LOFI-385499 format. One line per 4 residues: for each residue x, y, z of C-alpha. Coordinates in pm, whole numbers, always signed. Each point is the difference from the previous one (the first is absolute). Example, Ala and Ser with C-alpha at 12.3 -4.5 7.8 and 13.67 -1.06 7.14 Angstrom:
2
+1230 -450 +780 ~ +137 +344 -66
END
This chain:
373
-2933 +25835 +59 ~ -213 +314 -7 ~ -338 -182 +9 ~ +92 -285 +234
-293 -89 +224 ~ -266 +126 -244 ~ -251 -269 -95 ~ -183 +31 -331
-296 -186 -148 ~ +10 +16 -381 ~ -311 -107 -190 ~ +131 -182 -308
-24 +195 -323 ~ +190 +84 -316 ~ +301 +229 -46 ~ -61 +314 +212
-91 -157 +336 ~ +263 -278 -18 ~ +260 +267 -79 ~ -115 +210 +295
+20 -305 +225 ~ +344 -91 -133 ~ +130 +349 +82 ~ -121 -31 +359
+143 -352 +26 ~ +338 +107 -143 ~ +37 +255 +278 ~ -82 -239 +280
-378 -20 +32 ~ -158 -340 +39 ~ -244 -38 -289 ~ -270 -267 +8
-172 -43 -336 ~ -363 -118 +4 ~ -54 -231 -298 ~ -319 -149 -140
-46 -377 -33 ~ +94 -130 -347 ~ +138 +339 -103 ~ +283 +1 -256
+341 +50 +158 ~ +119 +299 -203 ~ +149 +238 +258 ~ +364 +48 -103
+37 +267 +271 ~ -73 -223 +296 ~ +357 -21 +125 ~ +16 -27 +376
-380 -10 +37 ~ -206 -268 +172 ~ -316 -143 -154 ~ -329 -82 +171
-278 -149 -212 ~ -352 +92 +116 ~ -334 -43 -176 ~ -155 +341 +59
-328 -110 -158 ~ -63 -190 +321 ~ -111 +186 +312 ~ +255 -188 +207
+273 +120 -232 ~ -112 +360 +33 ~ -5 -27 +377 ~ +344 -163 +0
+145 +288 -200 ~ -157 +249 +241 ~ +187 -171 +283 ~ +327 +13 -192
-50 +371 -74 ~ -60 +77 +367 ~ +367 -73 +66 ~ +181 +165 -292
+111 +352 -89 ~ -95 +26 -366 ~ -253 -145 -243 ~ +47 +51 -376
-290 -84 -231 ~ -28 +28 -382 ~ -375 -33 -61 ~ -255 +236 -150
-185 +216 +254 ~ -263 -198 +190 ~ +149 -349 -41 ~ +153 -13 +348
-316 +153 +147 ~ -211 -280 -154 ~ +227 -250 +172 ~ -52 +177 +331
+366 +104 -7 ~ -26 +370 -76 ~ +202 +261 +187 ~ -284 +87 +241
-10 -359 +122 ~ +373 -71 +13 ~ +109 +335 +148 ~ -267 -29 +270
+155 -331 +105 ~ +352 +139 -44 ~ +8 +382 +34 ~ +373 +7 -83
-44 -175 -337 ~ +128 +174 -314 ~ -255 -107 -261 ~ +153 +60 -345
-226 -16 -305 ~ +175 -7 -337 ~ -232 +37 -299 ~ +2 +143 -349
-238 +291 +44 ~ -37 +37 +378 ~ -282 -56 +246 ~ -227 +270 -143
-72 +181 -326 ~ -184 -92 -323 ~ +263 -258 -105 ~ +54 -164 +339
-188 -318 -100 ~ +143 -23 -351 ~ +255 -261 -104 ~ +334 +114 -132
+368 -72 -47 ~ +320 +204 +17 ~ -48 +144 -350 ~ -349 +127 +93
+112 +155 +329 ~ +285 +196 -158 ~ -239 +102 -279 ~ -247 +151 +247
+282 +156 +205 ~ +126 +200 -299 ~ +341 -166 +17 ~ -40 -222 -307
-64 +301 -224 ~ +361 +105 +62 ~ +162 -332 -91 ~ +98 -96 -352
+174 +114 -315 ~ -95 +282 -234 ~ -281 -83 -244 ~ -64 -332 +178
-276 -102 +244 ~ +76 +31 +373 ~ +193 -304 +118 ~ +3 -137 +358
+326 -93 +181 ~ -112 -364 +39 ~ -205 +7 +325 ~ +258 +176 +214
-162 +339 +50 ~ -336 -91 +154 ~ +40 -352 +137 ~ +339 +47 +159
+86 +371 +22 ~ -340 +159 +60 ~ -143 -316 +156 ~ +219 -229 +208
+273 +250 +85 ~ -237 +286 +87 ~ -208 -237 +212 ~ +311 -116 +189
+88 +366 +62 ~ -352 +60 +132 ~ +25 -299 +234 ~ +336 +110 +141
-131 +355 +48 ~ -309 -134 +176 ~ +216 -219 +225 ~ +203 +305 +99
-318 +201 +70 ~ -129 -289 +211 ~ +320 +25 +204 ~ -107 +355 +86
-376 -43 +35 ~ -33 -364 +100 ~ -273 -41 -263 ~ -22 -186 -329
-171 +130 -312 ~ -107 -88 -353 ~ +245 +65 -285 ~ -185 +55 -329
+267 -56 -266 ~ -107 -8 -362 ~ +193 -21 -322 ~ -155 +296 -179
+98 +245 +275 ~ +333 -176 +55 ~ +87 +23 -370 ~ -102 +364 -12
+224 +58 +302 ~ +291 -162 -186 ~ -53 +254 -277 ~ +21 +303 +232
+340 +112 -130 ~ -115 -19 -360 ~ -320 +191 +75 ~ +196 +264 +190
+249 +58 -283 ~ -227 +133 -272 ~ +290 +187 -157 ~ +186 -330 -51
-304 -186 -132 ~ -173 +271 -200 ~ +23 -178 -335 ~ -197 -299 -122
+94 -348 +121 ~ +342 -114 -121 ~ +124 +351 -79 ~ +129 +105 +341
+337 -15 +167 ~ -46 -331 +186 ~ -257 -190 -206 ~ +186 -59 -325
+10 +348 -142 ~ +372 +56 +67 ~ +280 -181 -182 ~ +217 +19 +311
-261 -177 +218 ~ -91 -314 -189 ~ +98 -358 -82 ~ +200 -122 -296
+50 -334 -171 ~ +353 -135 -30 ~ +177 -208 -265 ~ -82 -328 +178
-373 +77 +34 ~ +25 +109 +362 ~ -58 +347 +142 ~ +161 +292 +182
-173 +260 +218 ~ +96 +367 -31 ~ -91 +261 +263 ~ +240 +285 -74
-230 +278 +122 ~ +249 +249 +138 ~ +244 +182 -229 ~ +313 -160 +152
-145 -350 -50 ~ -104 +87 -354 ~ +356 +105 -80 ~ +128 -339 +118
-272 -170 -206 ~ +126 +177 -311 ~ +357 -97 +89 ~ -93 -367 +34
-183 +11 -333 ~ +294 +170 -171 ~ -200 +317 -57 ~ +187 +242 +225
+109 +207 -302 ~ -322 -32 -198 ~ -134 +338 +114 ~ -335 -133 +121
-184 +110 +316 ~ -286 -119 +218 ~ -241 +249 -153 ~ +49 -113 -359
-271 -191 -188 ~ -68 -302 +219 ~ -136 -228 -270 ~ +314 +45 -210
+213 -50 +310 ~ -184 -322 +89 ~ +64 -135 -348 ~ +369 +94 +25
+39 -161 +344 ~ -191 -311 -110 ~ +228 -56 -299 ~ +313 +39 +213
-123 -237 +273 ~ -57 -264 -271 ~ +374 -5 -75 ~ +101 -174 +325
-133 -274 +228 ~ -153 +75 +335 ~ +312 -122 +180 ~ +222 +215 -219
-209 +307 +77 ~ +6 -86 +371 ~ +380 +2 -18 ~ +3 +330 -195
-208 +176 +265 ~ +156 -174 +301 ~ +211 +301 +99 ~ -225 +273 -141
-261 +179 +212 ~ -258 -13 -276 ~ -287 -174 +180 ~ +12 -286 -248
-60 -357 +115 ~ -73 -338 -160 ~ -357 -127 +15 ~ +29 -333 +180
-234 -292 +44 ~ -72 -97 +361 ~ +237 -295 -38 ~ +274 +230 -128
-77 +257 +268 ~ +48 -260 +272 ~ +353 -65 -132 ~ +96 +366 -37
+293 +77 +235 ~ -188 +283 +174 ~ -310 -209 +64 ~ +204 -305 +102
+193 +197 +260 ~ -320 +158 +133 ~ -190 -333 -10 ~ -284 +171 -183
-157 -328 -111 ~ -65 -341 +148 ~ -92 -331 -159 ~ -332 -124 +134
-61 -366 +82 ~ -108 -65 -360 ~ +315 +177 -128 ~ -198 +303 -114
+193 +321 +58 ~ -170 +259 +219 ~ +123 +326 +146 ~ +102 +15 +363
-182 +249 +229 ~ +65 +372 -29 ~ +80 +238 +162 ~ +276 -92 +245
+30 +125 +357 ~ +307 +82 +210 ~ -122 -199 +303 ~ -317 -189 -84
+41 -284 -245 ~ -217 -124 -281 ~ -26 -372 -78 ~ +228 -74 -293
+37 -377 +10 ~ -212 -226 -217 ~ -324 -100 +170 ~ -227 -270 -146
-349 +69 -129 ~ -265 -160 +220 ~ -225 -276 -124 ~ -367 +90 +21
-115 -87 +351 ~ +347 -109 +111 ~ -19 +172 +340 ~ -372 -35 +71
+9 -236 +298 ~ +316 +156 +146 ~ -146 +351 +0 ~ -342 -103 +129
+169 -164 +297 ~ +215 +306 +59 ~ -303 +230 -7 ~ -173 -199 +273
-231 -237 -186 ~ -43 -329 +184 ~ +75 -333 -163 ~ -370 -83 +17
-84 +318 -192 ~ +272 -71 -255 ~ -121 -358 -53 ~ -354 +131 -49
+119 +257 -254 ~ +191 -266 -193 ~ -290 -248 -4 ~ -239 +274 -121
+237 +124 -272 ~ +40 +340 +164 ~ +380 -18 -3 ~ +242 -208 -204
+370 -63 -27 ~ +204 -185 -264 ~ -3 -379 +22 ~ +380 -3 -18
+225 +268 +147
END
């Protein structure tokens, strides 16, 4: 496993930080999540993590976390700028005690700037980044791709990349550093290819080659109410698309009126079911594929052979780690989600706390673990 031996403290949060922690865990890092007492247990990306429950409102709890952080490689925190500093757990304090610590801060707007203290969600971050303005159909308002772009692409994934890069740099310098990951900059970074291809995105939203403007790069409803995806960009793929649709002798080309072509394609796709169209295009290189639900995708022969998905302990389907390595392995077996505080006592003992200290923490409500494990 590529990250075996790396110890990570993850401050519990929503979406971006849990995803970042899950990535590190999937590739072998040991991730210890710090939960709050009485917090709702909503982290669906906790697979393979351990949970320690500490009341950070108490001075003893803050000091206990400092001791834990003195013996780990990475800290990931999801709070607005200044929150960790108020707890006495800012990077100046923790990196002084542990100069090799990678202190990763994942926020919406970053540690500085006029919006750094403002609340926001994925839709706001991609709005400020400029990315949202590019997403959506013609003559319709911009429409976000759920919360994938900022929370997970520009947030959790970019933060994980920053952590791995910082770990490599530490291998060279012997020093840790602060990683300032934020979802506005991360989302803007995701849009680099779009921004750099002005000739491909020169028209208004929904009128370009890849955003719904082209009939040969779109989605179509089938007879049974399901959908097919079409991505026949290159001429040779377009020719096979026409062949599959029975239009090879219709005398139409890729540069013809796209709105009329969309209407023509839409009417033809409505004549067969999704499965029938899948069979039609099975042996054609037309870049046409059925649009599957996650449940259907997990049963697709390609995904089954590659073990793309796994069923979590609650039977929810989730993707296995990507990418794959030729020598190092990622963790692909099902790993249970931790209960809040499940590993508190175990980890405190491992990190050198005495039984007397642990008993004192428990009696003062500084740390907790579930009544039944």
